[in-house]
C-alpha positions as CSV (number, residue, x, y, z in Angstrom):
1,X,8.4,9.2,-12.1
2,X,4.1,8.2,-12.4
3,X,3.9,4.4,-14.4
4,X,1.8,6.0,-17.9
5,X,-1.9,5.2,-19.3
6,X,-3.4,2.8,-17.1
7,X,-2.9,-0.6,-16.5
8,X,-2.5,-3.1,-14.1
9,X,-0.1,-2.0,-11.4
10,X,0.4,2.4,-10.8
11,X,3.6,2.8,-9.3
12,X,5.4,6.1,-8.5
13,X,9.0,6.8,-7.9
14,X,11.5,9.3,-5.8
15,X,14.7,9.7,-5.9
16,X,15.4,7.7,-8.8
17,X,19.1,7.0,-9.5
18,X,20.7,4.8,-12.1
19,X,17.0,3.0,-12.5
20,X,16.7,2.6,-9.3
21,X,13.9,4.3,-6.8
22,X,14.8,5.2,-3.4
23,X,11.2,5.0,-2.4
24,X,8.0,3.2,-4.5
25,X,4.6,3.7,-3.7
26,X,2.1,0.9,-6.3
27,X,-1.0,0.0,-6.5
28,X,-2.0,-3.8,-8.1
29,X,-5.5,-3.4,-8.8
30,X,-5.5,-6.7,-10.9
31,X,-6.3,-9.2,-8.0
32,X,-4.4,-12.1,-9.5
33,X,-1.1,-9.7,-9.6
34,X,-2.3,-8.9,-6.0
35,X,-2.4,-12.0,-5.2
36,X,1.2,-12.6,-5.2
37,X,1.5,-10.1,-2.2
38,X,-0.8,-12.4,0.0
39,X,2.2,-14.5,1.6
40,X,4.6,-11.1,2.7
41,X,6.0,-11.7,5.5
42,X,4.8,-9.5,8.1
43,X,8.1,-10.3,10.5
44,X,8.6,-6.9,11.8
45,X,5.6,-5.4,10.7
46,X,3.1,-3.3,13.2
47,X,-0.4,-3.6,12.7
48,X,-2.4,-1.6,10.3
49,X,-6.8,-1.4,10.4
50,X,-9.1,0.7,8.5
51,X,-11.7,2.3,10.2
52,X,-14.9,0.9,10.4
53,X,-12.7,-2.9,11.2
54,X,-15.3,-4.7,13.9
55,X,-14.4,-8.4,14.9
56,X,-16.3,-10.0,12.7
57,X,-15.6,-7.7,9.4
58,X,-12.4,-6.2,7.9
59,X,-11.7,-4.1,4.7
60,X,-8.3,-5.5,4.5
61,X,-4.7,-6.5,6.1
62,X,-1.5,-4.7,6.4
63,X,1.1,-3.7,8.2
64,X,4.0,-1.1,8.3
65,X,7.6,-1.6,8.9
66,X,10.7,0.6,8.4
67,X,11.7,-0.1,4.8
68,X,7.6,-0.6,3.7
69,X,4.4,0.0,4.5
70,X,1.8,-2.5,2.5
71,X,-2.4,-2.6,2.8
72,X,-4.4,-5.5,0.7
73,X,-8.0,-4.3,0.6
74,X,-11.0,-5.9,-0.6
75,X,-12.4,-4.2,-3.3
76,X,-16.0,-4.5,-5.6
77,X,-13.1,-5.7,-8.8
78,X,-11.7,-8.5,-6.5
79,X,-8.7,-7.7,-4.1
80,X,-6.1,-4.5,-4.3
81,X,-2.6,-4.0,-2.4
82,X,-1.0,-0.8,-1.7
83,X,2.0,-0.8,-1.3
84,X,5.1,1.8,-0.1
85,X,9.1,0.4,-0.1
86,X,11.8,2.2,0.3
87,X,15.3,0.6,-0.5
88,X,16.8,1.7,2.9
89,X,15.4,1.8,6.8
90,X,16.1,5.4,6.0
91,X,12.5,6.5,4.6
92,X,10.4,5.6,7.8
93,X,9.4,8.8,9.0
94,X,7.9,8.9,4.9
95,X,6.4,5.8,4.5
96,X,4.7,6.5,8.3
97,X,3.3,10.0,6.8
98,X,2.0,9.1,3.2
99,X,0.3,5.5,4.1
100,X,-2.6,6.9,5.0
101,X,-2.9,9.5,2.4
102,X,-1.3,7.8,0.0
103,X,-3.6,4.5,0.4
104,X,-7.2,7.0,0.2
105,X,-6.2,8.7,-2.4
106,X,-5.4,5.6,-4.5
107,X,-8.8,4.1,-3.0
108,X,-11.2,6.9,-3.9
109,X,-9.4,7.1,-7.4
110,X,-9.8,3.1,-8.7
111,X,-13.2,3.1,-6.8
112,X,-13.1,1.3,-3.8
113,X,-12.9,3.9,-0.9
114,X,-13.4,5.6,0.9
115,X,-10.6,3.9,3.5
116,X,-9.3,5.3,6.1
117,X,-6.0,3.7,7.9
118,X,-5.4,3.5,11.6
119,X,-1.2,2.9,11.7
120,X,-0.1,1.4,15.3
121,X,1.5,4.1,17.5
C-alpha cells in the first residue's frame, strides 16, 4: 500500500493486517514535519553514514536498529527524514537490505540525491 498523490509524507506499507503494517517505509519531505524525528532515540542504534561524508561535512545522520532505520538528510529544500520501521525485531534483515536502496531511490525522486549510504557492519 503506497500513499497516493503528492504530499509532505509518503508511506509504503507491507503486510497490512487490520490496518496495522508489519513494515512501514516513510519519507517525510516537509522540513517542519521532519524535525519531529530529530529527538528520536539512537539508543541501541548503530550509526549510518553517507558516502562522501568527511569529518567536517556530512549529508545527514541516522541509525540502524533491529526494528528501525532512520536517516535525516540535508537537502536543498531542508531536512528530509527517511524511516523504515517494523512492528517487531523479526524484520531486521529486511530493514538492513531495504535501507540503502529505499533511501537512495527516494532521495533521487525528491531531488536531493544521489545519496548512497554506508551501513554499520
